[in-house]
N, C-alpha and C positions, 0 to 999 in steps of 0.2 A: 670654094668658099659660097657661104649662103647666099641667097638673093636678100636684098634689102626688105621685101615683104615678110621673109621668113622671120628675120632677125626681130622685127618688131611686133610679129603676131604675139609671141608670148609676151611681151611687154604691154600690148593692149590688152590682152585677158587678166594680166595682173592688175592692171589700172581699174578695168570694169570691176573685179571682183573686189577691189578697194573701196570702188566708188558706191556699190551695192552695200556693203559693209557699213560705210560711211553714213548714208542714207538712213538703213536700219537704225543704227546709232541716234542719228538726229532725232528719229520719229521716236524712239524711246524717251529721250531728253523731252521733247514737247508734250508726251502723254503726260509723263511723270509731272512736269509742270503745271500741266492743267488741273491732274488729279490734287497736286499741293494746293493750287488756288482754290481749289472747290472745298479742301478742308479748311484752309485758313479763314476763306470768307463762302460759306456755305449760301448755297441758292434755294431760298425758299420755295417750297411747292405752292402751288395755286392755293390750296387749303390755307396754308400759313399767313398768304398773303391778304385772304379775305377776314381773318382775324384781326390782323393788323390794320386794315383798312376800316374795317368794322369798327373797331376799337379807338382808333385815331378820329374817325369822322363822326361816329356815335350813330352809324345807320346799320341795320342789320340786313347783309348781302344774302342771305340764304334763303 
């Protein structure tokens, strides 16, 4: 009969592999969420902010 450590060794490996796959899947979902947010609410670059600010305030920032 196998020792208890030998029986659980394979299970530990399976859990570790599943945990690693789950982490990768969550990373992909999070990155996709950030990309979707950037597409829906694009973050303007600094030049666009200068144009927006100067036209709103009436001051030339360049």
